[in-house]
C-alpha positions in Angstrom: -18.8 -36.0 -40.6 -20.2 -36.1 -37.4 -18.5 -34.5 -34.6 -17.9 -35.8 -31.1 -19.9 -33.0 -29.8 -22.8 -33.8 -31.8 -23.0 -37.3 -31.0 -22.7 -36.4 -26.9 -25.5 -33.5 -27.4 -27.7 -36.5 -28.8 -27.2 -39.2 -26.4 -27.8 -36.3 -23.8 -31.1 -35.0 -25.1 -32.3 -38.2 -26.5 -35.6 -37.5 -25.5 -36.1 -34.4 -27.1 -36.9 -35.4 -31.0 -39.1 -38.3 -29.2 -40.6 -35.4 -27.6 -41.3 -33.5 -30.5 -42.2 -36.4 -32.5 -45.1 -37.4 -29.9 -46.1 -33.7 -29.7 -46.8 -33.3 -33.3 -48.1 -37.0 -34.3 -51.8 -36.8 -35.8 -54.3 -38.0 -32.8 -55.0 -41.3 -34.7 -51.9 -42.6 -34.1 -51.9 -42.0 -30.1 -55.0 -41.8 -27.8 -55.1 -38.7 -25.6 -54.4 -41.0 -22.8 -51.7 -43.0 -24.2 -49.9 -40.1 -25.5 -50.2 -38.6 -22.2 -48.3 -41.6 -20.8 -45.7 -41.1 -23.3 -44.9 -37.5 -22.6 -44.7 -38.5 -18.7 -42.2 -41.2 -19.6 -39.9 -38.7 -21.5 -40.3 -36.0 -19.1 -39.1 -38.6 -16.3 -35.7 -39.6 -18.5 -35.6 -36.3 -19.0 -35.6 -35.0 -15.4 -33.4 -38.4 -14.4 -30.8 -37.6 -17.2 -30.6 -34.0 -16.2 -30.0 -35.0 -12.4 -27.2 -37.3 -13.4 -25.7 -34.5 -15.4 -25.7 -32.1 -12.3 -24.8 -34.5 -10.2 -21.7 -35.5 -12.0 -20.8 -31.8 -12.3 -21.2 -31.3 -8.5 -19.2 -34.3 -7.9 -16.5 -33.1 -10.2 -16.9 -30.0 -8.3 -16.7 -31.2 -5.1 -13.5 -33.4 -5.8 -11.6 -30.2 -7.4 -12.9 -28.6 -3.8 -11.5 -31.5 -2.0 -8.0 -31.2 -3.8 -8.0 -27.5 -3.4 -8.6 -27.8 -0.1 -5.5 -30.0 0.7 -2.3 -28.6 1.8 -0.2 -28.6 -0.9 -3.2 -26.7 -3.1 -3.6 -24.6 -0.1 -0.1 -23.4 -0.2 -0.3 -22.7 -3.8 -3.5 -20.6 -3.0 -1.6 -18.5 -0.4 1.1 -18.0 -2.9 -1.1 -16.4 -5.3 -3.9 -14.7 -3.4 -2.1 -13.9 0.2 -5.0 -15.5 1.7 -4.7 -18.3 4.2 -8.6 -19.0 4.8 -10.1 -21.7 2.1 -13.2 -19.6 1.2 -11.1 -16.5 0.6 -8.6 -18.4 -1.3 -11.3 -19.7 -4.0 -12.9 -16.2 -4.2 -9.1 -15.1 -4.8 -8.8 -17.4 -7.5 -11.6 -16.5 -9.3 -10.5 -12.8 -8.7 -7.2 -13.9 -10.7 -9.2 -15.5 -13.6 -10.8 -12.1 -14.0 -7.9 -10.2 -14.1 -6.5 -12.2 -17.2 -9.2 -10.5 -18.9 -7.9 -7.0 -18.0 -4.7 -4.9 -20.1 -1.3 -6.1 -18.5 0.6 -3.5 -16.6 3.5 -1.5 -18.1 6.0 -2.1 -15.6 9.5 -1.5 -18.0 11.8 -2.4 -14.8 14.9 -2.0 -17.7 14.3 1.8 -17.5 14.8 2.9 -13.8 18.7 4.8 -13.6 19.0 5.6 -10.3 17.9 5.2 -6.7 16.7 1.7 -7.1 19.4 -0.4 -6.6 19.8 0.7 -3.1 19.3 -1.2 0.3 15.7 -1.7 0.4 15.5 -1.7 4.4 13.9 1.1 5.9 11.9 2.2 9.0 9.8 5.0 10.0 11.1 6.5 13.8 9.5 9.2 15.7 12.7 10.3 17.1 11.6 14.0 17.8 9.1 12.8 20.2 11.5 10.9 22.5 12.5 13.6 25.6 15.8 11.9 26.2 18.6 11.7 24.2 19.6 8.3 25.3 16.3 7.1 24.2 16.7 8.5 20.7 20.1 6.8 20.7 18.4 3.5 22.0 16.3 3.5 19.2 18.5 4.4 16.5 21.0 1.4 17.9 18.0 -1.2 17.6 17.2 0.1 14.1 21.0 -0.4 13.0 21.3 -3.7 14.9 18.0 -4.9 12.9 19.7 -4.3 9.6 17.8 -1.0 8.4 19.7 1.2 6.7 17.4 4.3 6.4 15.2 6.2 9.0 12.3 8.3 7.9 11.9 10.9 10.0 9.8 13.9 9.8 11.5 17.2 10.4 8.1 18.8 11.6 7.7 22.2 10.2 5.6 23.5 13.4 8.4 22.0 15.6 11.2 23.9 14.1 10.0 27.3 13.0 7.3 27.5 15.8 6.4 30.8 16.6 6.8 32.9 13.4 8.3 33.0 10.2 12.2 33.0 10.6 11.8 32.2 14.2 13.9 29.2 15.1 13.9 29.3 19.0 11.6 27.2 21.1 10.0 29.2 23.6 7.2 26.5 24.3 9.5 25.7 27.4 11.9 27.1 30.1 14.5 27.6 29.3 14.6 28.8 25.7 16.6 26.9 22.9 17.3 26.7 19.5 14.3 24.8 18.0 16.8 22.8 15.6 18.7 21.3 18.5 17.1 17.9 18.8 17.1 17.5 14.9 20.9 18.2 14.8 21.0 15.3 17.2 19.2 13.1 14.7 21.3 13.8 12.1 24.4 12.9 14.1 22.7 9.7 15.4 22.1 8.8 11.6 25.9 9.6 10.8 27.3 7.9 13.5 25.6 4.5 12.7 26.0 4.9 8.9 22.4 5.7 8.3 20.6 7.5 5.8 17.9 9.9 6.6 14.8 10.4 4.8 13.8 13.7 5.9 10.0 14.3 5.4 8.9 18.0 5.4 5.3 18.6 6.4 2.8 19.6 9.3 3.2 23.4 9.0 2.8 25.5 12.0 -0.6 27.4 12.6 0.9 30.7 11.9 1.3 29.8 8.2 -2.6 30.1 7.8 -4.8 32.6 8.1 -7.5 30.2 9.6 -4.7 28.7 11.9 -5.6 25.1 13.1 -9.1 25.4 12.3 -8.2 24.9 8.4 -6.8 21.7 9.8 -3.7 21.0 11.4 -2.1 19.3 8.5 -3.8 21.9 6.0 -1.0 23.4 3.7 -0.1 27.3 4.3 -1.6 30.1 2.6 1.6 30.9 0.8 3.6 28.1 -0.7 7.0 30.3 -0.3 6.6 29.7 3.2 7.1 26.3 2.6 9.5 26.5 0.3 11.6 29.0 2.9 11.4 26.5 5.1 12.5 23.6 3.1 15.2 25.5 2.0 16.3 26.6 5.5 16.5 22.4 6.2 18.4 21.6 3.2 21.1 24.6 3.9 21.4 23.6 7.4 22.0 19.9 6.5 23.9 20.4 3.2 26.2 17.3 2.9 24.7 15.3 5.8 21.1 14.9 4.5 20.7 14.3 0.9 17.0 13.0 0.8 13.9 15.3 1.1 10.3 14.0 0.9 7.8 16.9 0.5 4.5 16.1 2.3 2.8 13.2 2.8 -0.6 11.3 1.6 -1.8 14.7 0.4 -4.5 12.8 -1.8 -6.3 11.8 1.4 -8.0 13.4 4.2 -7.1 15.0 6.5 -3.5 15.1 5.4 -4.4 18.0 2.9 -6.6 19.7 5.7 -10.2 20.5 5.7 -10.6 21.5 2.0 -10.9 19.6 -0.8 -8.1 17.4 -2.4 -6.1 19.4 -4.7 -3.5 17.7 -6.9 -2.5 20.9 -8.9 -2.3 22.7 -5.4 0.4 19.9 -4.5 2.4 20.5 -7.6 2.6 24.0 -6.9 3.9 23.0 -3.4 5.8 20.5 -4.8 7.8 22.7 -7.1 8.3 25.7 -4.8 10.0 23.1 -2.2 11.8 21.4 -4.5 13.5 24.6 -6.1 14.5 26.0 -2.9 16.1 23.1 -1.6 18.3 22.4 -5.2 18.9 25.9 -5.2 21.4 25.2 -1.9 21.9 21.6 -2.5 22.1 20.6 -6.3 22.7 17.0 -5.1 19.5 16.6 -3.1 17.1 14.1 -3.9 13.2 15.1 -3.9 11.0 12.2 -3.0 7.2 13.3 -3.7 4.7 13.0 -1.1 3.9 9.4 -0.5 0.5 8.6 -2.2 -2.1 6.6 0.1 -4.2 3.9 -1.6 -8.0 4.8 -1.6 -10.9 4.0 -4.3 -12.8 7.5 -3.1 -13.5 9.5 -6.1 -14.9 12.5 -4.5 -12.3 14.1 -2.6 -11.6 16.8 -5.1 -15.3 18.2 -5.0 -16.3 17.2 -1.3 -14.3 18.2 1.8 -13.3 16.2 4.3 -13.2 13.1 1.4 -10.2 11.1 0.0 -9.3 10.8 -3.7 -7.8 7.9 -5.9 -4.2 7.9 -5.9 -4.0 6.6 -9.4 -6.1 9.6 -10.6 -4.2 11.9 -8.3 -1.0 10.8 -9.9 -2.3 11.6 -13.4 -3.4 14.9 -12.5 0.0 15.7 -10.8 1.7 14.9 -14.6 -1.1 17.0 -16.3 -0.1 19.6 -14.1 3.6 19.6 -14.9 5.0 17.6 -11.9 7.7 15.5 -13.1 10.6 17.5 -13.2 10.3 18.5 -9.4 10.8 14.7 -8.1 13.3 12.2 -8.6 11.6 9.3 -6.7 7.8 8.8 -6.5 6.5 7.6 -3.0 3.5 5.7 -2.2 2.3 3.4 0.8 2.3 -0.4 0.8 0.1 -1.6 3.6 -1.2 -5.3 2.8 -4.2 -4.8 5.2 -6.4 -7.7 4.4 -4.3 -9.8 2.7 -0.9 -11.2 2.6 2.8 -10.1 0.6 2.3 -12.7 -1.8 -1.6 -11.6 -3.1 -1.2 -11.1 -6.8 -4.5 -9.8 -7.6 -4.5 -6.2 -9.5 -7.8 -4.6 -9.7 -7.7 -0.6 -9.4 -10.7 -1.1 -6.4 -8.8 -3.8 -4.8 -6.4 -2.4 -1.9 -3.4 -5.0 -1.5 0.2 -5.0 -1.4 0.8 -5.4 -5.0 -1.0 -1.9 -5.4 2.5 0.0 -6.2 2.7 -1.8 -9.7 -0.4 0.3 -10.8 1.8 3.4 -9.7 4.2 2.4 -12.0 2.1 1.8 -14.8 0.9 5.5 -14.4 4.8 6.8 -14.7 5.5 4.6 -17.4 2.4 6.2 -19.5 3.6 9.2 -18.7 7.2 9.0 -19.8 8.6 8.7 -16.3 9.4 5.2 -16.4 13.2 6.4 -15.6 12.4 7.0 -12.0 11.9 4.4 -9.1 9.0 4.4 -6.6 10.0 4.2 -2.8 7.5 2.6 -0.2 7.2 5.3 2.6 5.2 3.0 5.1 4.8 -0.8 5.1 3.6 -3.2 7.4 0.3 -5.2 8.3 -1.7 -4.6 11.5 -1.5 -6.9 14.4 -4.4 -5.5 16.7 -5.8 -7.5 19.3 -9.4 -8.9 19.2 -10.7 -5.7 21.3 -9.4 -3.3 18.8 -11.0 -2.1 15.5 -9.4 -3.8 12.5 -9.3 -0.6 10.8 -6.1 -1.7 8.8 -6.9 -5.5 8.6 -5.7 -7.9 11.3 -3.1 -10.7 11.4 -2.0 -12.3 14.3 1.8 -11.6 15.8 2.9 -14.7 14.0 1.6 -13.7 10.7 2.9 -10.0 11.2 6.4 -11.4 11.8 6.1 -13.8 8.4 4.5 -11.1 6.4 7.0 -8.5 6.4 10.6 -10.5 5.4 7.9 -11.9 2.5 7.6 -8.3 1.5 10.7 -7.7 1.2 11.9 -11.3 -0.5 8.9 -10.0 -3.2 10.3 -6.5 -3.6 13.7 -7.8 -4.1 13.0 -10.4 -6.7 10.3 -9.1 -8.6 10.1 -5.4 -8.8 13.7 -4.2 -9.5 11.9 -0.7 -10.1 11.4 -0.2 -6.4 14.3 0.9 -4.2 13.8 1.8 -0.5 10.6 0.3 1.6 10.4 1.7 4.9 8.7 -0.3 7.4 5.9 1.4 9.5 7.2 1.7 12.4 9.7 1.4 14.9 8.3 2.3 18.1 6.4 5.3 19.6 7.8 7.5 22.7 4.7 6.8 24.5 1.9 4.1 25.0 -1.3 6.8 24.4 -2.2 4.9 21.1 -2.3 1.7 23.4 -4.2 3.2 26.0 -6.8 4.4 23.7 -7.1 1.0 21.7 -6.2 2.6 18.8 -4.8 0.0 15.9 -2.2 2.4 14.7 -0.1 1.2 17.9 0.0 -2.6 16.6 2.5 -1.8 13.5 4.9 -1.5 15.9 8.4 -3.6 15.9 9.4 -1.9 19.5 7.0 -1.7 22.2 7.4 2.0 23.8 9.4 0.2 26.5 11.5 -1.1 23.5 10.2 -4.5 24.1 11.0 -6.1 20.9 7.9 -7.6 19.1 8.2 -11.0 17.1 8.2 -8.9 13.7 11.3 -7.0 14.9 13.4 -10.4 15.3 12.1 -11.9 12.1 12.8 -8.7 10.1 16.5 -8.8 11.8 16.9 -12.2 10.9 15.7 -11.8 7.2 18.0 -8.7 6.9 21.0 -11.0 8.1 20.2 -13.9 5.6 20.6 -11.3 2.6 23.5 -9.6 3.7 21.6 -6.4 4.2 21.9 -5.7 0.3 24.4 -2.7 1.0 
């Protein structure tokens, strides 16, 4: 029995058997002139039918594009690709189709035991840079009013153990004072507003390296015991007041590990030393791994000044035995060039969904019971005269994106706990003066003027009740 396909094929290419017959018929049946005429007629009909076929396909394709360009379809495309422009949406659609051919990620949400069922609303602060206590108080007050329950604050090693090992007096200015003084004030402010501090311990002093800052101002110390001793001193001082400690920041990218090559195994040694020291003085402490930065670089472990894939870095951490030395994994959550609804998943694509790849690596290594926290999250609203190094959105898009990011976290990622916005404010407008794109992640201007995104986040948090 002939299939419909066979019938359609014969109708579409009806000319093919006739062409073969004419070409194989003995010359006595056709003169050379009549044979050429028949062949010409067949070719014309073939070209005409082919053109009709392509015209039909183009018409159907154009109609499909027209339907996709209509507002309801555009909204659907935005909800899947995070792209607002039409052509990037179409490109995103093809990326999503390609993603269906890749293996599904193993997220295993039900395994997470602790530190995921918490308020997700956190914000990065630079309170140590505020000279006046009143400005620190104002910053924390505004963060609290916006609904944030977590403050991610660096307890800067070089700012506390300033002049040498065990020396916690700050003699950089007269009169000399305790280097702990402003950090004591920061801890008291968090307590006053019933907020949790996530204390990031990083940025070693120059004295901890034989090469000083020539090794890179963020380079690790020569002796990891120095780091462990400092981390232990911080935990001992704030035991019972501060519980969450993050050891380092972005160890997989330049320049956060100094000028040498990226060293996953070296970071695990530092993590172990710090975690052991903190737990020795505060068994209730929660250790957060240094946040991994999304990157597709592959040569950072062999070429100085380069970075190394966050996914491969994490796998090498596990291979080096890191699992017992952290309670929470951390990653960055920048949206960069697409919105928070971008559901494309490709290891070489940087978008808001990337923490799912980190989760997949954790589950593969038997660490599915631990959550992920986002250390830094936002979209960059750089003006047109500023380099769009981190992507570029309008102030209105930025103010819409952050609430949508939290919405996705709350509804789609039960294995993710705190997500810290980058950042509340800076103490000065130096970044603005230098036209640095980093300035335009801010929620508040240096003079405390709220940006539209501050108001939108405050309204969103209020609408969901803070998720305490």
